C-alpha positions in Angstrom: 8.1 4.0 -43.8 11.4 2.7 -44.5 14.7 4.0 -43.0 18.3 3.7 -43.4 20.5 5.0 -40.6 24.4 5.4 -41.0 26.0 4.2 -37.8 29.1 5.9 -36.1 31.8 4.5 -33.9 30.5 0.8 -34.0 31.5 -2.1 -36.3 28.1 -2.0 -38.2 27.7 0.4 -40.7 24.2 0.8 -41.6 20.8 0.2 -40.1 17.9 -0.5 -42.1 14.3 -0.5 -40.4 10.5 0.1 -41.2 8.7 2.5 -38.7 4.7 1.9 -38.8 2.4 3.3 -36.4 5.1 3.9 -33.8 6.4 0.1 -34.1 9.7 -1.0 -35.5 9.8 -3.6 -37.8 12.4 -5.4 -40.3 15.6 -4.6 -38.5 18.6 -5.3 -40.4 22.1 -4.2 -39.5 24.9 -4.3 -42.3 28.2 -5.5 -40.9 29.2 -5.7 -37.2 28.7 -9.0 -35.1 26.5 -11.1 -37.3 24.9 -13.3 -34.7 24.5 -10.9 -31.7 22.9 -8.3 -34.4 20.5 -10.9 -35.8 19.3 -11.6 -32.1 18.9 -7.8 -31.4 16.9 -7.6 -34.4 14.5 -10.2 -33.7 14.2 -9.2 -29.8 13.1 -5.7 -31.1 11.0 -6.9 -34.1 7.5 -5.4 -33.4 8.5 -3.4 -30.4 7.0 0.0 -29.7 9.6 2.6 -30.8 9.7 4.3 -27.3 10.2 0.9 -25.4 13.1 0.1 -27.8 14.7 3.5 -27.2 14.4 3.4 -23.4 15.7 -0.1 -23.5 18.7 0.1 -25.9 19.7 3.7 -25.3 22.9 4.3 -23.4 24.3 0.6 -24.0 28.0 0.7 -24.7 30.5 -2.1 -26.4 33.8 -2.2 -25.0 35.4 1.1 -24.5 33.3 2.7 -26.9 30.8 5.4 -25.8 28.1 3.6 -28.0 27.0 0.3 -29.6 25.3 -1.2 -32.4 22.1 -1.5 -30.1 22.5 2.2 -28.9 23.0 3.3 -32.5 19.6 1.5 -33.1 17.9 3.4 -30.5 19.5 6.6 -31.7 18.2 5.7 -35.4 14.8 5.0 -34.2 14.6 8.4 -32.3 15.6 10.4 -35.4 13.3 8.6 -37.6 10.4 9.5 -35.2 11.9 13.0 -34.9 11.7 13.4 -38.5 15.3 14.3 -38.6 16.4 11.0 -40.4 
């Protein structure tokens, strides 16, 4: 299933991804630090949703309380919970 998540308090504005049988695929960040976010997407491609959440949740960027990686973890959690 395809999802779009509107990010908050980070440079990227949206995250598009698919969740199939508990596996995260086809991650695309809109906006933000292009190179870094492409790398995060590649590293997380095919990762189990629970592992992705555990790995990325709580990561911060600069003085912010969140980051694009943390927003991806939140997006995946929302998709799994059915609140997205």
